[in-house]
C-alpha atoms as one frame of an Amber mdcrd trajectory, in Angstrom:
protein
  48.242  85.823 147.155  48.008  90.262 148.149  51.249  92.019 149.272  54.179
  92.512 147.658  55.026  89.642 144.853  58.480  89.970 145.239  61.426  91.437
 147.374  65.463  92.089 147.395  66.235  90.504 151.037  70.533  90.861 152.229
  71.010  91.727 148.396  68.898  88.915 146.909  65.933  89.323 145.317  63.573
  86.449 146.397  59.862  85.359 146.225  55.974  84.678 147.757  54.465  81.915
 146.202  52.118  84.484 143.892  55.640  86.094 142.931  56.612  82.373 142.450
  53.474  81.773 140.152  53.762  84.708 138.156  57.699  84.501 137.398  56.766
  80.829 135.342  53.384  81.444 134.538  52.322  78.815 136.203  48.644  78.536
 138.322  49.258  79.404 142.072  47.763  76.401 143.068  50.337  74.293 140.758
  52.992  76.213 143.103  51.177  74.774 145.838  51.845  71.699 144.535  55.099
  71.782 143.050  56.230  72.329 146.889  53.955  69.953 148.581  56.178  67.198
 146.555  59.062  68.783 147.128  61.008  65.763 146.417  59.332  64.760 143.467
  59.950  67.895 142.051  63.261  69.454 143.029  61.464  72.178 144.037  64.298
  74.462 146.564  63.607  74.941 149.956  61.901  77.872 151.204  62.797  80.221
 153.775  60.722  82.592 156.306  61.000  86.331 156.454  58.341  89.155 157.496
  56.058  85.823 158.429  55.620  84.562 154.930  57.384  82.134 152.982  60.058
  82.871 150.575  62.174  81.420 147.925  65.499  82.515 145.969  64.422  83.935
 142.274  67.898  82.169 140.935  66.353  78.592 142.823  62.897  79.264 141.164
  64.824  79.950 137.913  67.111  76.876 137.873  64.234  74.884 138.861  61.715
  75.329 136.381  64.048  75.761 133.681  65.050  72.066 134.642  61.400  70.922
 135.366  60.345  72.639 131.391  62.951  70.370 130.056  61.492  67.315 131.817
  57.669  67.664 130.633  59.618  68.146 127.174  61.353  65.187 127.292  57.811
  63.468 127.584  56.540  64.783 124.704  55.018  62.026 121.654  57.204  62.699
 118.192  55.179  64.529 116.066  54.088  63.756 112.606  55.466  66.128 109.758
  54.286  64.383 106.359  51.039  65.342 105.071  49.566  68.232 103.236  48.629
  70.919 105.909  45.498  71.607 104.396  44.082  68.139 105.423  41.248  68.118
 107.248  41.717  65.134 109.984  39.191  63.693 112.699  39.798  62.746 116.414
  41.496  59.304 115.174  43.643  60.910 112.793  44.874  64.548 114.865  45.500
  61.784 117.608  47.921  59.930 115.656  49.864  63.045 113.768  50.145  63.804
 117.263  51.952  60.267 118.101  48.733  59.341 120.926  47.156  56.318 120.620
  43.703  56.866 121.412  41.621  59.921 120.074  40.836  60.576 124.489  43.566
  62.101 124.802  43.494  65.088 122.047  44.518  68.682 124.317  41.668  70.458
 125.140  42.925  72.906 122.678  42.177  71.004 119.768  38.704  69.448 121.478
  37.115  73.168 122.313  38.333  74.278 118.786  37.962  72.707 115.901  38.218
  74.060 112.896  35.778  72.377 111.266  32.200  70.593 112.328  30.465  68.096
 110.601  26.925  66.994 111.715  26.182  62.790 110.709  23.389  61.569 109.865
  22.806  59.662 113.303  23.417  63.318 114.523  26.809  63.276 116.358  29.109
  65.644 115.838  32.458  65.243 113.881  35.142  67.599 114.980  37.612  68.380
 111.943  41.420  70.377 112.000  43.482  71.622 109.825  46.636  69.356 109.729
  48.675  72.622 109.587  46.263  73.383 112.978  47.332  70.107 114.699  51.117
  70.671 113.773  50.562  74.437 115.361  49.015  73.141 118.718  52.283  70.493
 118.599  55.066  73.640 118.980  53.312  75.601 121.528  54.105  72.189 124.062
  57.443  73.061 123.079  57.803  77.203 122.368  58.707  76.215 119.113  57.390
  79.607 117.459  56.113  77.956 114.260  53.283  78.462 111.690  52.290  75.205
 112.219  53.235  74.593 108.431  56.627  72.427 107.796  59.141  73.755 105.570
  58.445  75.151 101.909  54.853  75.251 102.448  53.329  78.170 100.617  50.643
  80.879 101.047  50.279  83.632 103.912  48.565  83.272 107.002  46.508  86.402
 107.952  48.004  88.594 110.644  46.571  89.323 113.806  45.361  92.531 115.590
  49.183  92.576 117.635  51.448  91.532 114.527  54.439  93.873 115.391  53.233
  93.929 119.164  56.520  93.750 121.444  54.380  92.779 124.357  53.248  89.242
 121.921  56.352  88.079 122.242  55.676  87.846 126.729  52.111  86.355 125.225
  53.897  83.483 123.388  56.096  82.775 125.788  53.835  82.543 128.833  50.738
  80.226 127.162  54.428  78.048 125.282  55.438  77.702 129.207  51.568  76.889
 130.745  51.158  73.963 127.470  54.451  71.907 128.125  53.653  72.248 131.547
  50.183  70.300 132.085  49.228  73.449 132.827  45.692  75.770 132.682  45.375
  78.883 130.509  43.119  80.308 133.055  44.101  83.005 135.183  46.509  83.604
 132.230  45.556  86.876 131.805  46.212  88.068 134.895  49.633  86.917 135.401
  50.569  88.178 131.663  49.177  91.606 132.856  51.018  91.775 136.350  54.221
  91.200 134.389  53.752  93.581 131.607  51.757  96.199 133.996  48.996  96.181
 131.533  44.780  95.837 131.896  44.218  92.213 132.476  41.603  92.538 128.465
  44.591  93.596 126.691  46.206  90.609 128.235  43.673  89.315 127.277  43.938
  90.173 124.061  47.229  89.212 123.445  47.139  85.553 124.583  44.249  85.662
 121.879  46.242  87.121 119.495  49.397  84.646 120.497  47.153  81.901 121.027
  45.849  82.206 116.918  49.149  83.137 115.901  49.868  79.346 116.911  46.855
  78.206 115.432  44.450  77.786 117.675  42.447  79.439 120.773  42.798  80.470
 124.209  40.759  78.029 126.443
């Protein structure tokens, strides 16, 4: 994954595998998976140049747009009814997301409950505000939302990067990764490369983007 990830060849922009990962926000391993199962995913054919495999940028963009559309079409329908300030257990949160079992809850929720209660038998019960569950659902589809339905009142606390123009890139990267079912680990490196910033700043932007959506990054 070292070296130039993007190059103009015969007047057209091409990406190598690392370039495809950086451009789409996918993990490098995901790009390898797409390529290995090209017929299943419709991943474009590559070509050899200077001892490396390349892919035309416009082909990758067409593929990725279609891939995201297909992923979003598979998403469950979200129940938007109820008070955004209601606290929900795992079973209720699963129903809001349209899942048949709490076992289907995404790690974004499971790893970051709004509250934790210790039951008399010592077990731990995780709870989330309904608005948090909505926000996680919105992040799957790339919607920019506070997680509150129309008509809800009350302002959320602004985060340190609220007015930073780079935040949009972080939000887009998180949304696309979640929509594609990708692991968020490694997104900081990708964002840093895209924006030409330090990995630490990229991680802070990703944290702010996730906080704005009502969930912290993994």
